N, C-alpha and C positions, 0 to 999 in steps of 0.2 A: 580144795586147792584153789589158789588165786594168783594173780600177777602183781600183787601189791609190792613185791620185792624188786620190781623193775625200776630203774631210774627213768626220769622223764625222757631222756634221749633214747633209751632202749625201747620204751613203750612207743615212742614216735616211729622208730624204725620198723617195729612190728606193724603198727597201724597203717603206715604208708607203703608197706610192701605191695608190689604191683599186682600180686594175686590176691592177697588178704584184703586189701582195701576195696575190692570189687564185690566182696561178699555182703549179704544183708547184715544189718545191725544185730538182728537176733542171732544169726549164726556166728558172727564174730564174738559176741558176748558169750555164747555157749562154749566156743572153743577156749576162750580165755578162762572161763570158770573151771575148766577141766585141765588147765595147764599148770604145771609146777615150774618154778624158776630154778635153773641149775647153772652155777658158775664153775667153770673149769679152767685150769691153767694151760698154757701153751704146750702143745704136744700130747695132751691127755687123749687116751684112746676112748672113743665114743661107741663105736661098733667095730666088729671084726668080721672078715669074710668067713662065711660058713656058720656064723652064730645065728640063733633064732631071733626073729624080729619081734620086739615087744614094746617099741616106742615110736611115736611120730614127733618130730621136732621142728621148731622154728628158731632161726638165728636172730637174736636181738642185738648182739655185739660181737665183734671179732669176725671169724670165718671158720668154716669147716673144710678141711682138706680131704678130698675123696681120692683114694689111691688103690693101686693094685700091685702085685708082685709078679714080675716076669718069670719065665722058666729058668732064667739064669740067676734068679734071686734078687734082681734089682727092683727097687721100689719105684713106681711110676705114678706121677700125679696126673689125675684125669680132669679134675675141676676143683673149684673152690666155691662153696656155698656162702653167699653173701648175706648180710643183715636184711631182714624182711622176707627171706625165702624159707619155705618149709620143705622138709625132705624126710624120707624114710617110709612113705606111704605105699610104695610099690610092693615091698615084701609083706606088708600087713594085708594087702589085697590078695596076693596069690598064695600066701602061707609058706613060701619057700624061704630058705636062709638068706642072710645078707650076701650080696654079691661082691662087695668091696669093703675095704677098711675106711674108717672115718676118724680123723684126729682133729682136735682143736688147733687152729692156727692163730697164735696170739691169745691173749686173755679173752675168753669167749663166754657169752651168756646165752643160754638156750631156754626156750619154753618147751616143756616135755609133756606130751599127752600119752598116757599108758594105753596099751593095746585094747583092754576092755572099754575104756572111755572113748577111744577112737571108733570102735564098732558101735557103741551106743550113740555117738554123734551121727554116724551114718544111718542108723535106724530111725532116729528122730528128725533128721534133716535131709530130705531128698536133695535139696540144693547142694549139699556137700558132694554127693556123687557126681553131679553135673560139673561142679567147680573143679573137682579133682580130675575128671575126664579132660576138661579143657587144659589143665596143667600138664597132664601126660601128653596131650597133643603138642603143646608148646615144646616140651622136652624132645619129642620125636623130630619136630621140625628143626630144632637147634642141632640135633645129632646129624640129621641129613646135611645141614649146612656145613658142619665140621668135616664130614666125610667128603663132600663136594670140594670144599676149599683145599683139603689135604691132597686131593688128586688133580686139581686143576689150577691152583694158584701158586705162585712162587713164594718162597719163605718170607721175603720182605713184605709182601702184601698181607700175608697171614699174621705176621708179627705186628704190623701197623694196626690191623683190625683188632688183634688181641689187646693191644695197648689202649685203644679207644674204648673197648668194652671195660677194661679195668679202670680207666679214668671215669667212666660213667658210674660204675658200681662203687668205687672206693676213692674217687677223686676228692681232693681237698683244695679248693680254689685259694690261691695266694697271688692276688693281683691278676696278671694275665697268665700266670702259670697254674698248672694243675698238678699237685703232688699226689701220686698214687699211694694211698694209705696202707695198702696191703704190702707187707714186707716180703719180697720175693728174691731169692737168689737166682742168678741166671740159669742155673741148672733146673730150677723149678719152672721157669718160663720156657725153657727148651722142652721139658717134658709135656707141657700143655700143647706145644706145637708139633710134637713128634719129630724133633730135630736135635742135633747135637748142641752142646753148650758153646762149642767153638764157633759154629755157624751163626748162632744167635748173637754171640759177642761181636762178630764181624758186622752183622747187620745193624746192631745198636750203635757201633762206632760210626757207621755211615749215616744213621739218623742224627747222631750228634753233629757231624760235619755239616749236615743240611739244616741244622737249627730246629729240628723237630722235637728232640728230647734232650734231657741231660741225665746222665747216669751217675747216681750216687751210690755209696755202699749200701746194698740191699734195698735201695729205693730207686724209683724212676720218676722223673718230673717231665710232664708234657709241656713243651714250650709253644707248640703250634699244632692245634687240632687240624687246621686246614692242610698243613703239610702231611700229616699222618693220613688224612682222608685221601689226599692225592696219591700217596704210596699204596694205600689199601685198594684203590680203584684200578691199579695197573694190572 
């Protein structure tokens, strides 16, 4: 298996990923040698809750929507995995089933490492154990931040912080504006924040009046990072 099927842009997104780029050249090469390119359409189911784990994946294009279903049957978005990020290793470590559903969000390109190859990489490269441990620590820290924000910060501050994170991960600079390339409905944004769509809509209208963002159909444009930073710090 190899990554010759990636476009130059997709390969750049993998190589420049904040975790992947810090690995040694030997380990990066070994991972890529064992990776297969998979292209999937918007909405394609990648993994389902309760299914056995048999792949480790990196996102080269698009995004992966990680979600769950509430007791009432409502689907809830937990996060989006952006280009350059790898996911799916937790269940390969503990051997338990997948804990959430994962679907492609937009046209998505993945690098896929099969379970036997993943474990072979671990056996041959002690560095990978240490790197994945650091990755898990980062995830835990982010989780604690989310829980703390949810319990201590007002919705406006949490929304501004989320928009800044989306602009950093998916932002497309257009002059002084930053268009968030990830297509999100306000309901999706509300789910990420643990709030109702109506409350998020009200806050976004306030951001528009303040000149911080512009709301377009299924798109958000950041007009002023400084104003969003001010709101996030409240």
